[in-house]
Residue frames as a rotation matrix with the C-alpha (Angstrom) as fourth column:
MET 1
-0.427 -0.826 -0.369 89.10
0.093 0.366 -0.926 104.71
0.900 -0.430 -0.079 68.56
ASP 2
-0.014 0.494 0.870 87.20
-0.929 -0.328 0.172 103.86
0.370 -0.805 0.463 71.88
LEU 3
-0.896 -0.102 0.431 86.40
-0.322 0.819 -0.476 101.04
-0.305 -0.565 -0.767 74.29
PRO 4
-0.660 0.717 -0.225 83.58
0.279 0.512 0.813 98.68
0.697 0.474 -0.538 73.55
ARG 5
-0.094 0.756 0.648 80.29
-0.543 -0.584 0.604 99.74
0.835 -0.295 0.465 75.10
ILE 6
0.629 0.366 -0.685 80.14
0.273 0.722 0.636 96.83
0.728 -0.587 0.354 77.44
PHE 7
-0.310 -0.807 -0.503 83.17
0.804 0.061 -0.592 98.19
0.508 -0.588 0.630 79.39
THR 8
-0.893 -0.039 0.448 81.72
-0.118 -0.941 -0.318 101.55
0.433 -0.337 0.836 80.04
ILE 9
0.275 0.961 -0.004 78.29
-0.412 0.121 0.903 100.06
0.869 -0.247 0.429 80.93
ARG 10
0.398 -0.050 -0.916 79.97
0.538 0.821 0.189 97.68
0.743 -0.568 0.353 83.33
GLU 11
-0.297 -0.596 -0.746 81.94
0.955 -0.192 -0.226 100.34
-0.009 -0.780 0.626 85.14
SER 12
0.101 0.409 0.907 79.56
0.533 -0.792 0.298 103.32
0.840 0.453 -0.298 84.56
SER 13
0.884 0.419 0.209 79.53
0.084 -0.582 0.809 104.28
0.460 -0.697 -0.550 88.19
HIS 14
0.525 -0.766 -0.372 83.20
0.846 0.422 0.325 103.49
-0.092 -0.486 0.869 89.01
ARG 15
0.907 -0.404 -0.118 85.62
-0.408 -0.913 -0.014 106.32
-0.102 0.060 -0.993 89.76
ILE 16
-0.209 -0.952 0.225 88.50
-0.806 0.298 0.511 103.74
-0.553 -0.074 -0.830 90.09
HIS 17
0.619 0.522 -0.587 88.56
-0.780 0.496 -0.382 101.10
0.092 0.694 0.714 87.40
ASN 18
-0.248 -0.648 -0.720 90.43
-0.214 0.762 -0.612 98.54
0.945 0.003 -0.328 89.32
PRO 19
0.541 0.621 -0.567 90.03
0.434 0.371 0.821 96.83
0.720 -0.690 -0.069 92.67
LEU 20
-0.690 -0.682 -0.243 91.66
0.642 -0.421 -0.640 99.64
0.334 -0.598 0.729 94.61
THR 21
0.342 0.877 -0.338 89.39
0.933 -0.273 0.236 101.54
0.115 -0.396 -0.911 97.00
GLU 22
0.681 -0.009 0.732 89.44
0.100 -0.989 -0.106 105.25
0.725 0.145 -0.673 97.64
VAL 23
0.884 -0.386 0.264 91.10
-0.357 -0.191 0.915 104.64
-0.302 -0.903 -0.307 101.00
LYS 24
0.454 -0.766 0.456 93.86
0.638 0.636 0.434 102.39
-0.622 0.094 0.777 99.36
LEU 25
0.361 -0.311 0.879 94.39
0.785 -0.408 -0.467 104.93
0.504 0.858 0.097 96.59
ALA 26
0.794 -0.055 0.605 94.74
-0.293 -0.907 0.302 107.78
0.533 -0.417 -0.736 99.11
ALA 27
0.775 -0.580 0.252 97.12
-0.076 0.310 0.948 105.67
-0.628 -0.753 0.196 101.31
LEU 28
0.357 -0.693 0.627 99.23
0.923 0.364 -0.125 104.84
-0.141 0.623 0.769 98.18
GLY 29
0.530 -0.185 0.827 99.47
0.358 -0.836 -0.416 108.65
0.769 0.516 -0.377 97.37
ALA 30
0.881 -0.159 0.446 100.55
-0.458 -0.521 0.720 109.41
0.118 -0.839 -0.531 100.99
ALA 31
0.704 -0.631 0.325 103.09
0.280 0.667 0.690 106.59
-0.653 -0.395 0.646 101.06
LEU 32
0.459 -0.563 0.687 104.75
0.870 0.129 -0.475 107.91
0.179 0.816 0.549 98.01
GLN 33
0.034 -0.380 -0.924 105.57
0.636 -0.706 0.313 111.17
-0.771 -0.598 0.217 99.79
LEU 34
0.102 0.065 0.993 104.50
0.951 -0.299 -0.078 113.23
0.292 0.952 -0.092 96.69
ALA 35
-0.642 -0.370 -0.671 105.96
0.510 -0.860 -0.015 116.77
-0.572 -0.352 0.741 96.75
PRO 36
0.523 0.735 -0.432 103.83
0.209 -0.602 -0.771 119.71
-0.827 0.313 -0.468 95.50
GLY 37
0.309 -0.399 -0.863 104.57
-0.858 -0.508 -0.072 120.33
-0.410 0.763 -0.499 91.73
THR 38
-0.462 -0.449 0.764 105.32
-0.107 0.884 0.455 116.60
-0.880 0.129 -0.456 91.05
ARG 39
-0.176 0.356 -0.918 104.69
-0.971 -0.218 0.102 116.05
-0.164 0.909 0.384 87.38
ALA 40
-0.387 0.144 0.911 102.87
-0.187 0.955 -0.231 112.89
-0.903 -0.260 -0.342 86.50
LEU 41
-0.481 0.286 -0.829 101.85
-0.862 0.016 0.506 110.89
0.158 0.958 0.239 83.45
ASP 42
-0.322 0.476 0.819 99.07
-0.366 0.735 -0.571 108.29
-0.873 -0.483 -0.062 83.78
LEU 43
-0.747 0.086 -0.659 98.60
-0.624 0.248 0.741 106.01
0.227 0.965 -0.132 80.78
ALA 44
-0.348 0.779 -0.522 95.16
0.365 0.625 0.690 104.36
0.863 0.049 -0.502 80.58
SER 45
-0.971 -0.107 0.215 94.01
-0.114 -0.582 -0.805 106.98
0.212 -0.806 0.553 83.23
GLY 46
-0.491 0.836 -0.243 90.26
0.835 0.532 0.142 105.92
0.249 -0.133 -0.959 83.12
SER 47
0.475 0.823 0.312 88.10
0.702 -0.568 0.429 108.34
0.530 0.015 -0.848 84.98
GLY 48
0.026 -0.673 0.739 91.10
0.161 -0.727 -0.667 110.22
0.987 0.136 0.089 86.30
GLU 49
0.936 0.352 -0.012 90.58
0.051 -0.100 0.994 109.64
0.349 -0.931 -0.111 90.05
MET 50
0.427 -0.788 -0.445 94.22
0.889 0.275 0.367 109.20
-0.167 -0.552 0.817 90.82
LEU 51
-0.550 -0.625 0.554 95.58
0.692 -0.713 -0.117 112.28
0.468 0.319 0.824 89.14
SER 52
0.030 0.610 0.792 92.67
0.014 -0.792 0.610 114.45
0.999 -0.007 -0.032 90.32
THR 53
0.913 0.298 -0.280 92.65
0.260 0.106 0.960 113.32
0.316 -0.949 0.019 93.96
TRP 54
0.274 -0.903 -0.332 96.37
0.933 0.166 0.321 113.43
-0.234 -0.398 0.887 94.21
ALA 55
-0.381 -0.296 0.876 96.35
0.603 -0.798 -0.008 116.94
0.701 0.525 0.483 92.69
ARG 56
0.547 0.666 0.507 93.85
-0.127 -0.533 0.837 118.07
0.828 -0.522 -0.206 95.28
ASP 57
0.966 0.035 -0.257 95.69
0.228 0.356 0.906 116.25
0.123 -0.934 0.336 98.14
HIS 58
0.377 -0.916 -0.136 99.36
0.665 0.166 0.729 116.67
-0.645 -0.365 0.671 97.33
GLY 59
0.502 -0.176 -0.847 99.59
-0.277 -0.960 0.035 119.41
-0.819 0.217 -0.531 94.77
ILE 60
-0.472 -0.699 0.537 100.84
0.377 0.391 0.840 117.36
-0.797 0.599 0.079 91.85
THR 61
0.072 0.451 -0.890 100.28
-0.803 -0.503 -0.320 118.16
-0.591 0.738 0.326 88.18
GLY 62
-0.659 -0.515 0.548 99.88
-0.150 0.804 0.576 115.91
-0.737 0.298 -0.607 85.31
THR 63
-0.310 0.480 -0.821 98.34
-0.951 -0.149 0.272 114.34
0.008 0.865 0.502 82.17
GLY 64
-0.267 0.293 0.918 96.14
-0.155 0.927 -0.341 111.33
-0.951 -0.233 -0.202 81.71
VAL 65
-0.566 0.044 -0.823 95.67
-0.822 0.050 0.567 109.56
0.066 0.998 0.007 78.41
ASP 66
-0.454 0.478 0.752 92.81
-0.067 0.824 -0.563 107.13
-0.888 -0.306 -0.342 77.87
ILE 67
-0.993 0.084 0.081 91.16
0.102 0.292 0.951 105.45
0.056 0.953 -0.298 74.86
SER 68
-0.323 0.944 -0.074 87.59
0.946 0.322 -0.020 105.81
0.005 -0.076 -0.997 76.27
THR 69
-0.560 0.196 0.805 85.73
0.139 -0.936 0.325 108.89
0.816 0.293 0.497 75.36
VAL 70
0.538 0.841 0.052 83.29
0.126 -0.141 0.982 108.36
0.834 -0.522 -0.181 78.19
PHE 71
0.516 -0.460 -0.723 85.99
0.854 0.213 0.475 107.92
-0.064 -0.862 0.503 80.84
THR 72
-0.528 -0.760 0.380 87.93
0.791 -0.602 -0.107 110.93
0.310 0.244 0.919 79.46
GLU 73
-0.208 0.587 0.783 84.86
-0.014 -0.802 0.597 113.12
0.978 0.113 0.175 79.86
THR 74
0.783 0.475 -0.401 84.28
0.359 0.181 0.915 111.88
0.508 -0.861 -0.029 83.26
ALA 75
0.027 -0.856 -0.516 87.88
0.994 -0.033 0.107 112.55
-0.109 -0.516 0.850 84.28
ARG 76
-0.698 -0.295 0.652 87.66
0.395 -0.919 0.007 116.15
0.597 0.262 0.758 83.02
ALA 77
0.264 0.828 0.495 84.41
-0.135 -0.477 0.869 116.63
0.955 -0.296 -0.014 84.94
ARG 78
0.719 -0.113 -0.686 86.07
0.658 0.429 0.619 115.17
0.224 -0.896 0.383 88.13
ALA 79
-0.437 -0.894 -0.104 89.06
0.887 -0.408 -0.217 117.41
0.152 -0.187 0.971 87.83
ALA 80
-0.410 0.410 0.814 86.55
-0.027 -0.898 0.439 120.39
0.912 0.158 0.380 87.46
GLU 81
0.600 0.734 -0.318 84.61
0.176 0.266 0.948 119.03
0.780 -0.625 0.030 90.51
LEU 82
0.524 -0.470 -0.710 87.70
0.851 0.251 0.461 119.03
-0.038 -0.846 0.532 92.69
GLY 83
0.961 -0.130 -0.246 88.92
-0.119 -0.991 0.058 122.34
-0.251 -0.026 -0.968 91.54
VAL 84
0.088 -0.982 0.165 92.16
-0.037 0.163 0.986 120.95
-0.995 -0.093 -0.022 89.90
ALA 85
0.745 0.237 0.624 91.35
0.546 0.322 -0.774 121.36
-0.384 0.917 0.110 86.23
ASP 86
0.881 -0.468 -0.074 94.16
-0.452 -0.785 -0.424 123.86
0.140 0.407 -0.903 85.95
ARG 87
0.057 -0.893 0.446 96.70
-0.903 0.145 0.405 121.25
-0.426 -0.426 -0.798 87.15
VAL 88
-0.556 -0.159 0.816 95.73
0.107 0.960 0.260 118.06
-0.824 0.232 -0.517 85.45
GLU 89
-0.205 0.443 -0.873 94.55
-0.933 -0.357 0.037 117.40
-0.295 0.822 0.487 81.87
PHE 90
-0.138 0.081 0.987 93.01
-0.012 0.996 -0.083 114.41
-0.990 -0.023 -0.137 80.25
ILE 91
-0.430 -0.195 -0.882 93.52
-0.848 -0.250 0.468 113.45
-0.312 0.948 -0.058 76.69
HIS 92
0.609 0.612 0.505 91.54
-0.321 0.772 -0.549 111.08
-0.725 0.172 0.666 74.60
GLY 93
0.278 -0.622 -0.732 93.95
-0.932 0.010 -0.362 108.98
0.232 0.783 -0.577 72.79
ASP 94
0.834 -0.022 -0.552 95.74
-0.008 0.999 -0.053 105.58
0.552 0.048 0.832 72.58
ALA 95
0.778 -0.536 0.326 98.04
-0.541 -0.309 0.782 105.22
-0.318 -0.785 -0.531 75.54
ALA 96
0.640 -0.539 0.548 100.10
0.542 0.822 0.175 102.65
-0.544 0.185 0.818 73.72
GLY 97
0.012 -0.605 0.796 103.17
0.948 -0.246 -0.201 104.42
0.317 0.757 0.571 72.50
HIS 98
0.783 0.273 0.558 102.45
0.191 -0.961 0.202 107.71
0.591 -0.052 -0.805 74.22
VAL 99
-0.110 -0.852 -0.511 105.45
0.974 0.011 -0.227 109.47
0.199 -0.523 0.829 75.49
ALA 100
0.584 0.246 -0.774 105.57
0.594 -0.779 0.200 112.66
-0.554 -0.576 -0.601 77.50
ASP 101
0.876 -0.205 0.437 106.93
0.206 -0.660 -0.722 115.84
0.437 0.722 -0.536 75.80
GLU 102
0.025 -0.751 0.659 109.14
-0.715 -0.475 -0.514 116.40
0.699 -0.458 -0.549 78.74
PRO 103
-0.565 -0.301 -0.768 110.40
0.219 0.843 -0.491 113.92
0.795 -0.446 -0.410 81.36
VAL 104
0.420 0.821 0.386 108.00
-0.364 -0.237 0.901 113.44
0.831 -0.519 0.199 84.28
ASP 105
-0.441 -0.551 0.709 108.63
-0.862 0.039 -0.506 112.68
0.251 -0.834 -0.492 87.92
LEU 106
-0.436 0.515 0.738 105.88
-0.274 0.706 -0.654 109.97
-0.857 -0.487 -0.166 88.13
ALA 107
-0.494 0.280 -0.823 104.95
-0.825 0.147 0.545 107.70
0.274 0.949 0.158 85.24
ALA 108
-0.554 0.383 0.739 102.04
-0.421 0.636 -0.646 105.27
-0.718 -0.670 -0.191 85.80
CYS 109
-0.379 0.628 -0.679 100.01
-0.678 0.311 0.666 102.58
0.630 0.713 0.308 84.20
VAL 110
-0.736 0.170 0.655 97.76
-0.593 0.304 -0.746 101.27
-0.326 -0.937 -0.123 86.87
GLY 111
-0.153 0.677 0.720 95.98
-0.125 0.709 -0.694 98.11
-0.980 -0.196 -0.024 85.61
ALA 112
0.852 0.499 -0.156 96.46
-0.185 0.008 -0.983 98.26
-0.489 0.866 0.099 81.73
THR 113
-0.072 -0.996 -0.049 99.80
-0.413 -0.015 0.910 96.71
-0.908 0.086 -0.411 80.93
TRP 114
0.238 0.093 0.967 98.44
0.728 0.642 -0.241 95.43
-0.644 0.761 0.085 77.74
ILE 115
0.970 0.093 -0.225 99.20
-0.065 -0.792 -0.607 98.85
-0.235 0.603 -0.762 76.30
GLY 116
0.158 -0.951 -0.265 102.85
-0.969 -0.201 0.142 97.64
-0.188 0.235 -0.954 76.29
SER 117
0.431 0.145 -0.891 102.00
-0.459 0.885 -0.078 93.94
0.777 0.443 0.448 75.56
GLY 118
0.564 -0.095 -0.820 102.72
0.589 0.743 0.319 92.97
0.579 -0.663 0.475 79.10
VAL 119
0.851 -0.221 -0.477 104.77
0.361 -0.413 0.836 94.13
-0.382 -0.884 -0.272 82.19
ALA 120
-0.143 -0.971 0.191 108.20
0.772 0.011 0.636 94.30
-0.620 0.238 0.748 80.37
GLY 121
-0.340 0.008 0.940 106.91
0.836 -0.454 0.307 96.36
0.430 0.891 0.148 77.39
THR 122
0.668 0.650 0.362 104.99
0.437 -0.736 0.516 98.79
0.602 -0.187 -0.776 79.70
THR 123
0.574 -0.602 -0.555 107.98
0.572 -0.191 0.798 99.37
-0.586 -0.776 0.235 81.91
GLU 124
-0.433 -0.807 0.402 109.92
0.830 -0.183 0.526 100.21
-0.351 0.561 0.749 78.86
LEU 125
-0.015 0.554 0.832 107.21
0.731 -0.562 0.387 102.51
0.683 0.614 -0.397 77.52
LEU 126
0.905 0.364 -0.220 106.86
0.405 -0.581 0.706 104.34
0.130 -0.728 -0.673 80.92
ASP 127
0.251 -0.897 -0.364 110.59
0.686 -0.100 0.721 104.68
-0.683 -0.431 0.590 81.20
ARG 128
-0.331 -0.390 0.859 110.71
0.916 -0.352 0.194 106.67
0.227 0.851 0.473 78.05
SER 129
0.375 0.557 0.741 108.73
0.299 -0.829 0.472 109.45
0.878 0.044 -0.477 79.83
LEU 130
0.909 0.134 -0.395 110.37
0.401 -0.025 0.916 109.22
0.113 -0.991 -0.076 83.25
ARG 131
0.583 -0.747 0.319 113.14
-0.607 -0.662 -0.441 111.42
0.540 0.063 -0.839 84.35
SER 132
-0.285 -0.776 -0.563 116.33
0.104 0.559 -0.823 109.83
0.953 -0.293 -0.079 86.00
GLY 133
-0.977 -0.200 -0.075 115.41
0.077 0.002 -0.997 109.03
0.200 -0.980 0.013 89.55
GLY 134
-0.391 0.917 0.083 111.69
-0.880 -0.398 0.259 109.28
0.270 0.028 0.962 88.98
VAL 135
-0.642 0.271 0.718 109.11
-0.297 0.775 -0.558 106.75
-0.707 -0.571 -0.417 90.30
MET 136
-0.718 0.388 -0.578 107.13
-0.449 0.377 0.810 104.28
0.532 0.841 -0.096 88.12
LEU 137
-0.413 0.602 0.683 103.80
-0.624 0.359 -0.694 102.90
-0.664 -0.713 0.227 89.05
ILE 138
-0.693 0.192 -0.695 102.58
-0.450 0.638 0.625 99.53
0.563 0.746 -0.356 87.55
GLY 139
-0.209 0.653 0.728 99.30
-0.834 0.270 -0.482 98.03
-0.511 -0.708 0.488 88.47
GLU 140
-0.467 -0.244 -0.850 99.14
-0.703 0.686 0.190 94.25
0.537 0.686 -0.492 87.67
PRO 141
0.745 0.623 0.238 97.03
-0.658 0.628 0.416 91.14
0.109 -0.467 0.878 88.51
TYR 142
-0.568 -0.811 -0.141 98.83
-0.747 0.580 -0.325 88.11
0.345 -0.080 -0.935 90.06
TRP 143
0.122 0.619 -0.776 97.76
-0.041 0.784 0.619 84.69
0.992 -0.043 0.121 91.11
ARG 144
0.353 0.049 0.934 96.94
-0.920 -0.161 0.357 84.37
0.168 -0.986 -0.012 94.84
ARG 145
-0.170 -0.506 0.846 97.54
-0.283 0.847 0.450 80.77
-0.944 -0.163 -0.288 94.02
THR 146
-0.801 -0.263 -0.537 98.11
-0.566 0.041 0.824 79.24
-0.195 0.964 -0.182 90.67
PRO 147
0.239 0.971 -0.032 94.88
-0.943 0.224 -0.245 77.90
-0.230 0.088 0.969 89.15
PRO 148
-0.013 -0.229 0.973 94.71
-0.187 0.957 0.223 74.06
-0.982 -0.179 -0.056 88.87
ASP 149
-0.195 0.045 0.980 93.90
0.819 0.557 0.137 74.21
-0.540 0.829 -0.146 85.06
GLU 150
-0.942 -0.238 0.235 93.50
0.334 -0.717 0.612 76.46
0.023 0.655 0.755 82.15
GLU 151
-0.172 0.973 0.153 89.74
0.627 -0.011 0.779 76.48
0.760 0.230 -0.608 82.42
THR 152
0.455 0.349 -0.819 90.00
0.883 -0.296 0.365 78.13
-0.115 -0.889 -0.443 85.80
ALA 153
-0.524 -0.767 -0.370 92.44
0.620 -0.641 0.453 80.66
-0.585 0.008 0.811 84.53
VAL 154
-0.776 0.411 0.479 89.98
0.378 -0.306 0.874 81.53
0.506 0.859 0.082 81.68
ALA 155
0.267 0.935 -0.235 87.19
0.796 -0.076 0.601 81.93
0.544 -0.347 -0.764 84.30
CYS 156
0.252 -0.193 -0.948 89.32
0.752 -0.578 0.317 84.50
-0.610 -0.793 -0.001 86.01
GLN 157
0.905 0.320 -0.281 89.42
0.064 -0.754 -0.653 86.49
-0.421 0.573 -0.703 82.74
ALA 158
-0.080 -0.993 -0.081 92.85
-0.524 -0.027 0.851 85.42
-0.848 0.111 -0.519 81.86
THR 159
0.482 0.185 -0.856 93.60
-0.844 0.359 -0.398 83.74
0.234 0.915 0.329 78.35
ALA 160
0.423 -0.353 -0.834 95.91
0.160 0.935 -0.315 81.25
0.892 0.000 0.452 80.14
ILE 161
0.796 -0.226 -0.561 97.67
0.594 0.115 0.796 80.47
-0.115 -0.967 0.226 83.41
ASP 162
-0.136 -0.977 0.164 100.86
0.991 -0.133 0.033 81.99
-0.011 0.167 0.986 81.90
ASP 163
0.281 0.183 0.942 99.29
0.408 -0.911 0.055 85.47
0.868 0.369 -0.331 81.66
PHE 164
0.581 -0.105 0.807 100.00
-0.637 -0.676 0.370 86.23
0.507 -0.729 -0.460 85.34
GLN 165
-0.403 -0.825 -0.398 102.59
-0.012 0.439 -0.898 85.09
0.915 -0.357 -0.186 88.02
GLU 166
0.519 0.412 -0.748 102.26
0.791 0.100 0.604 84.50
0.324 -0.906 -0.274 91.77
LEU 167
0.997 0.031 0.076 103.17
0.001 -0.930 0.367 87.57
0.082 -0.366 -0.927 93.81
PRO 168
0.530 -0.848 -0.024 106.70
-0.011 -0.035 0.999 86.65
-0.848 -0.529 -0.027 94.63
ASP 169
-0.139 -0.476 0.869 107.51
0.868 0.364 0.338 85.77
-0.477 0.801 0.362 91.03
LEU 170
0.666 0.379 0.643 105.88
0.651 -0.715 -0.253 89.05
0.364 0.587 -0.723 89.77
MET 171
0.925 -0.334 -0.182 108.14
-0.149 -0.758 0.636 91.04
-0.350 -0.561 -0.750 92.30
GLY 172
0.118 -0.881 0.458 111.07
0.338 0.469 0.816 89.03
-0.934 0.058 0.353 90.99
THR 173
0.225 0.058 0.973 110.26
0.973 -0.071 -0.221 90.05
0.056 0.996 -0.072 87.37
PHE 174
0.986 0.095 0.136 110.45
0.089 -0.995 0.048 93.81
0.140 -0.035 -0.989 88.43
HIS 175
0.523 -0.852 -0.014 113.93
-0.225 -0.154 0.962 93.11
-0.822 -0.500 -0.272 89.87
ASP 176
0.006 -0.632 0.775 115.06
0.649 0.592 0.478 91.37
-0.761 0.500 0.413 86.85
LEU 177
0.616 0.281 0.736 113.93
0.752 -0.487 -0.443 94.26
0.234 0.827 -0.512 84.71
GLY 178
-0.380 -0.881 0.283 116.35
0.700 -0.474 -0.534 96.46
0.605 -0.004 0.797 86.70
TYR 179
0.089 0.651 0.754 113.88
-0.190 -0.732 0.654 97.99
0.978 -0.201 0.058 89.12
ASP 180
-0.966 -0.139 -0.218 113.77
0.190 0.190 -0.963 98.37
0.176 -0.972 -0.157 92.98
ILE 181
0.058 0.998 0.003 110.35
0.533 -0.034 0.846 98.02
0.844 -0.047 -0.534 94.45
VAL 182
-0.867 -0.491 0.088 109.98
0.206 -0.514 -0.833 100.85
0.455 -0.704 0.546 96.87
GLU 183
-0.660 0.684 0.311 106.30
-0.564 -0.177 -0.806 100.64
-0.496 -0.707 0.503 97.69
MET 184
-0.864 0.449 -0.226 103.22
0.057 0.534 0.844 98.70
0.500 0.716 -0.487 96.95
MET 185
-0.496 0.804 0.326 99.43
-0.727 -0.180 -0.663 98.60
-0.475 -0.566 0.674 97.62
LEU 186
-0.979 0.155 -0.135 97.68
0.070 0.870 0.488 95.36
0.193 0.468 -0.863 97.24
ALA 187
-0.109 0.988 0.113 93.93
-0.835 -0.152 0.529 94.78
0.539 -0.037 0.841 96.86
ASP 188
-0.914 -0.049 0.403 92.30
-0.274 0.806 -0.525 92.42
-0.299 -0.590 -0.750 99.15
GLN 189
-0.731 0.641 0.234 89.11
0.672 0.618 0.408 90.43
0.117 0.456 -0.883 98.77
ASP 190
-0.012 0.742 -0.671 87.05
0.671 -0.491 -0.555 93.24
-0.741 -0.457 -0.491 100.19
SER 191
-0.226 -0.130 -0.965 88.28
-0.384 -0.899 0.211 95.71
-0.895 0.418 0.153 97.73
TRP 192
-1.000 0.014 -0.024 87.82
-0.013 0.509 0.861 93.13
0.025 0.861 -0.508 94.91
ASP 193
-0.400 0.914 -0.068 84.22
0.888 0.368 -0.277 92.79
-0.228 -0.171 -0.958 96.10
ARG 194
0.087 0.468 -0.879 83.57
0.226 -0.869 -0.440 96.51
-0.970 -0.160 -0.182 96.14
TYR 195
-0.613 -0.382 -0.692 84.97
-0.510 -0.477 0.715 96.75
-0.603 0.791 0.097 92.53
THR 196
-0.981 0.130 -0.147 83.33
-0.042 0.590 0.806 93.87
0.192 0.797 -0.573 91.05
ALA 197
-0.463 0.878 -0.125 79.95
0.836 0.385 -0.392 93.74
-0.296 -0.286 -0.911 92.80
ALA 198
-0.242 0.324 -0.915 79.36
-0.124 -0.945 -0.302 97.40
-0.962 0.041 0.269 91.78
GLN 199
-0.922 -0.119 -0.368 79.56
-0.374 0.039 0.926 96.19
-0.096 0.992 -0.080 88.08
TRP 200
-0.765 0.639 0.082 76.47
0.634 0.724 0.272 93.97
0.114 0.260 -0.959 88.59
LEU 201
0.009 0.782 -0.623 74.21
0.591 -0.507 -0.628 96.97
-0.807 -0.362 -0.467 89.76
ASN 202
-0.422 -0.273 -0.864 75.48
-0.441 -0.771 0.459 98.94
-0.792 0.575 0.205 86.82
LEU 203
-0.994 0.095 -0.047 74.56
0.015 0.566 0.824 96.15
0.106 0.819 -0.564 84.39
ARG 204
-0.504 0.853 -0.133 71.12
0.852 0.467 -0.235 95.71
-0.139 -0.232 -0.963 85.96
LEU 205
-0.045 0.362 -0.931 70.35
0.208 -0.908 -0.363 99.46
-0.977 -0.210 -0.034 85.99
TRP 206
-0.714 -0.325 -0.620 71.40
-0.519 -0.348 0.781 99.68
-0.469 0.879 0.080 82.36
LEU 207
-0.925 0.377 0.040 69.23
0.331 0.753 0.569 96.79
0.184 0.540 -0.821 81.40
ASP 208
-0.218 0.922 -0.321 66.17
0.782 -0.032 -0.622 98.27
-0.584 -0.387 -0.714 83.15
ARG 209
-0.008 0.023 -1.000 66.78
-0.213 -0.977 -0.021 101.53
-0.977 0.212 0.013 81.13
ASN 210
-0.247 -0.340 -0.908 67.62
-0.921 -0.208 0.328 99.71
-0.300 0.917 -0.262 77.85
PRO 211
0.005 0.229 0.973 65.63
-0.297 0.930 -0.217 96.53
-0.955 -0.288 0.072 77.47
ASP 212
0.828 0.411 0.382 65.43
0.235 0.364 -0.901 96.66
-0.509 0.836 0.205 73.75
ASP 213
0.346 -0.836 -0.425 69.07
-0.843 -0.476 0.250 97.67
-0.412 0.272 -0.870 73.04
ASP 214
0.662 -0.117 -0.740 70.97
-0.454 0.723 -0.520 95.36
0.596 0.681 0.426 70.69
LEU 215
-0.531 -0.847 -0.005 73.50
-0.422 0.269 -0.866 94.81
0.735 -0.458 -0.500 73.53
ALA 216
0.097 0.488 0.867 70.90
-0.992 -0.019 0.122 93.84
0.076 -0.873 0.482 76.13
PRO 217
0.869 0.165 -0.467 71.26
-0.169 0.985 0.034 90.03
0.465 0.049 0.884 75.47
GLU 218
0.029 -0.978 -0.207 74.98
0.349 0.204 -0.915 90.21
0.937 -0.046 0.347 76.13
VAL 219
-0.515 -0.219 0.829 74.45
-0.568 -0.637 -0.522 92.29
0.642 -0.739 0.203 79.22
ARG 220
0.485 0.816 0.313 71.77
-0.843 0.342 0.414 90.01
0.231 -0.465 0.854 80.57
GLU 221
0.703 -0.335 -0.627 74.10
0.149 0.932 -0.331 86.93
0.695 0.139 0.705 80.00
GLU 222
-0.401 -0.900 0.172 76.86
0.048 -0.208 -0.977 88.66
0.915 -0.384 0.127 81.91
LEU 223
-0.255 0.327 0.910 74.58
-0.881 -0.467 -0.079 89.61
0.399 -0.822 0.407 84.79
ALA 224
0.735 0.666 -0.128 73.25
-0.587 0.719 0.373 86.08
0.340 -0.199 0.919 84.99
THR 225
0.684 -0.550 -0.479 76.68
0.450 0.835 -0.317 84.34
0.574 0.002 0.819 85.03
ALA 226
0.075 -0.867 0.493 79.20
-0.101 -0.498 -0.861 86.92
0.992 0.015 -0.125 86.55
PRO 227
0.326 0.003 0.946 78.39
-0.906 -0.285 0.313 86.76
0.271 -0.958 -0.090 90.25
ALA 228
0.921 -0.014 0.390 78.92
-0.169 0.887 0.431 83.01
-0.351 -0.462 0.814 90.68
ARG 229
0.702 -0.709 0.068 81.79
0.459 0.378 -0.804 82.94
0.544 0.596 0.591 88.41
TYR 230
0.216 -0.488 0.846 83.38
-0.455 -0.817 -0.355 85.77
0.864 -0.309 -0.398 90.48
ALA 231
0.546 0.278 0.790 82.64
-0.836 0.125 0.534 84.03
0.049 -0.952 0.301 93.68
ARG 232
0.936 -0.088 0.340 84.10
0.034 0.986 0.163 80.68
-0.350 -0.141 0.926 92.61
PHE 233
0.546 -0.752 0.369 87.02
0.818 0.384 -0.428 81.72
0.180 0.535 0.825 90.66
THR 234
0.238 -0.521 0.820 88.24
0.265 -0.777 -0.571 85.34
0.934 0.354 -0.047 90.57
ARG 235
0.632 0.080 0.771 87.83
-0.626 -0.533 0.569 86.04
0.456 -0.842 -0.287 94.26
GLU 236
0.920 -0.299 0.253 89.71
0.067 0.756 0.651 82.86
-0.386 -0.582 0.716 95.18
TYR 237
0.509 -0.746 0.431 92.54
0.828 0.561 -0.007 82.90
-0.236 0.360 0.902 92.69
LEU 238
0.190 -0.409 0.892 93.24
0.732 -0.547 -0.407 86.46
0.655 0.730 0.195 91.38
GLY 239
0.255 -0.159 -0.954 95.09
0.750 -0.590 0.299 89.20
-0.610 -0.792 -0.031 93.24
TRP 240
0.502 0.019 0.864 95.98
0.665 -0.648 -0.372 92.63
0.553 0.761 -0.339 92.19
GLY 241
0.375 -0.363 -0.853 98.42
0.714 -0.474 0.515 95.43
-0.592 -0.802 0.081 93.22
VAL 242
0.895 -0.281 0.347 100.15
0.011 -0.763 -0.646 98.58
0.446 0.582 -0.680 92.35
PHE 243
0.541 -0.798 -0.266 103.85
0.799 0.388 0.460 98.56
-0.263 -0.462 0.847 92.58
ALA 244
0.920 -0.327 -0.218 106.18
-0.335 -0.942 -0.002 101.59
-0.204 0.075 -0.976 92.92
LEU 245
0.641 -0.715 0.279 109.50
0.751 0.659 -0.038 101.18
-0.156 0.234 0.960 91.11
MET 246
0.761 -0.492 -0.422 112.66
-0.495 -0.862 0.112 102.98
-0.419 0.124 -0.900 90.85
LYS 247
0.877 -0.418 -0.238 115.29
-0.014 0.473 -0.881 102.12
0.481 0.775 0.409 88.20
ARG 248
0.720 -0.685 -0.114 118.61
0.362 0.229 0.904 100.82
-0.592 -0.692 0.413 89.58
């Protein structure tokens, strides 16, 4: 049970595995008015930056669950580096279906709603761990503007136009699911650039170190095509945000 190697190669230098900068992540933590001792569950926690920095800055505690062995080890090392390993733990496991042993104050899935087969299923999954009156965080892409055709949607790494909604419609979906939106933090094109362009250097450095690896042709093809595809499609059409929700 692990992520394909290409994912960990592509984002090997990333502390945050989505287009949210460190500044925006910190601003979100401040905006949520997190009290010391807040208990959090982060499903698909990646390299653990959210839990570890919020434990340092706001005194929260929590558990992260991620399918990647590489990212889980990185998360544990980051918690130790920040001096919060006694407050946050990171578990290697499948976040799909994971429910906390006891209700938490903050339940999050920031950028991996496939663990619940979409937004509706992920909110239902997180709700199973969330105490009454707690806050849910969902990170999800949306269309900055709807692509003109399915080929454009696929070039944005969707499987179809219907995978995502425009921002007002996504926010309406949260309302229809029975939640109030109480905060949000949206990526902008600069934060998309920082997230995506860093992947290209990771790919190139890996190729320089591993020219004879069986995966090298796939990595070379991605490096050759990804920058122009990003500039032409993803940067223009795809948005991304984290939405803080409270159940009505």
